[in-house]
N, C-alpha and C positions, 0 to 999 in steps of 0.2 A: 854616482860615480861607479865606473865599471871595475876599478881596481886592476888586479892582475888576472882577469878572467881568461884572456887569450895570451898567456905568457909565451907560448910556443905555437907558431903558425902551422908548421908541418908536424904530422904525427906518424906518418908512414902507414897508418892503419887502413888507408884506402888504396894502397898501391896495387892490390889484386882485384880492384873493381867493385869493392863494396864500400858502403858508407853507413854511418850511424844515424838513426833517427833520434828525435828529441826524447823518446822514451827509452833509449839505450839499445833497442834492437838494431840489428844490422841487416841491410838490404842491398841488392845490386844497385849500382849507380844509375843504371838505365831503367830502373823500375818505374812504373806509372806514377807512384807517389813522388819520387824524386824529380821526375820530369815535370810534374805539376808545380811543386814549390820552386823548382829551378826556373821555370818560365815566369812565375810570379816575381822572382828575384830579377830576372831579365827585364821585365816590365818596369820594376822599380828603378832599375838603372837607366832605362830609356827616359823615364820621367825626370831623373836627375839630369840627363842631357837636355831635356826640354827646359828645365829650370836654369840652364846656363844662358838662356836667351833673356832679352828684356821683356818683362811681364809686368802687368799691373799688380799692385800689392795684394789685392783681394785674390787674384788668380794664383799668385805665388803662394800665399798662405794656404789656399785650398789644396794646391798640388803637394805642398809639404805635409799637410794633414793626410792626404791620400798616401804619400810615401810611408807614413807611420802605419796606416791601416794595412798597406800591402806587406809591411814587415810583420805585422800581427798575423795576417793571413798566411804568410809563409810559415810562421811558427805553428799556426793551427794545422796546416797541411803536413808539417814535419812530425807532429805528435798525433798518432792515430787516436781518434775519439775526443780530441781536444777541440773546443769551440771558443773563438774570440769575436769574430765578426757577427754582428747582430743587426736587428732591424733599424736601429737609429743611424748606423753608418750608411745603410742603403737609402734611408729617407734623406739624409744630408746630401747625398749625391743627387737625388731627384730634385730637391729644393734648389740647389745651385744650378742644375741643368735647366730647370724651368726659368730661372731668373735670366740666364744667359740667352736662352732660346727665344724669349719673348721679344727681344730687340732685333732678331735676325729676320730677313725676308724668307718667305716660304721657299722650299726647294721645289724645283720643277724638273731637275735632271740630277743624275749622279755627279759627284764632284771628284775630280782626279786629285790625288795627294799633291800638295805643294802650297803655294800662296805666300811664301815667305819662310825664313828660317824657323821661327817658332811654330808656325802652322805646319810646316813639313815635319818637324820633330813630333808634333802632336799627332799627326796622322800615323807616324811610325809607332808611337806609343799605343794608338788605337789598334793597329794591326797586331802588335805583340799582345795586347790585352785580349783580343779575340782568340789568339792562339792559347794563351793561358786559360781562358774560359774553356776551350775545347779539351785541354789536358785535364782540367778539373772535372769536366763532365765524364771523361773516360775513367778517371779515378772513381767517381761516384757510382759508376755502373757496378763495381765490385766491392766498394767499401763505403762506410758512412761518411758523407760530406754534408756539411750544413747547407741547407737551402739558402740561407742568408749569404753565404760565401759565393754561391753560384749567382745569386741576384746581384751581389756587389760587383762582380766582374762584368756582368751583362750591362748594368747601369753605368759602370765606369767607362766602358767602350763607347756608349752613347754620349756621355759627358765629354770624352776626349774628342769625339767628332765635332760636337758643338763648339768646344774650345778652339779647335782648329779653324772653324769658320770665323769665330770672333777674332782670333789672332791674324788671319789673312787680312781682315779689314784694318786692324790696328797697325799692322806692319806695312800698310800701303800697297799690299799685293792684291791679287784678285783670285777668286775661285775659278779654276778652269773646269768648265762643265764638260762632261763626257758628251761627245758628238756622235750620236748613233748613225748619223747620215754621212759621215766623212768618207765612206767608200762609194 
């Protein structure tokens, strides 16, 4: 139980454009580190939107587990030098990705985002995940970031793509293939 950890929501300490990191240091709100963990938080929110759709229990549980991992990753990025994401989380994504992908037909063309409400939300989550990955890569250029965290985001975007393909079929929609000859 959290108790009274957040007894006051506003503190006014950020009114001038700075924020506190998990280790107590203050940085500008537009710093690379804040952008990285903020985008991970945005990804977690989009996955919450995805979870508002009708999903199979296994997929729902996996997405909820991913939300916990993303919260951990945000904490990791908020505390310089802190590491939470490790190889088992990356392997878990790979295992589930392989399970889902083996039942899908091979891709012959790029897929346009859509296919049903859940599939479209999944494509949105995938795009935000790629942005989070780019932000973390930028952070890693100048500061230590766990290779497992980078791998996690990379694998998660792949998993979200495959989930979107699965959901398009489950929702009775279809995958709209990019038509390179349309002009």
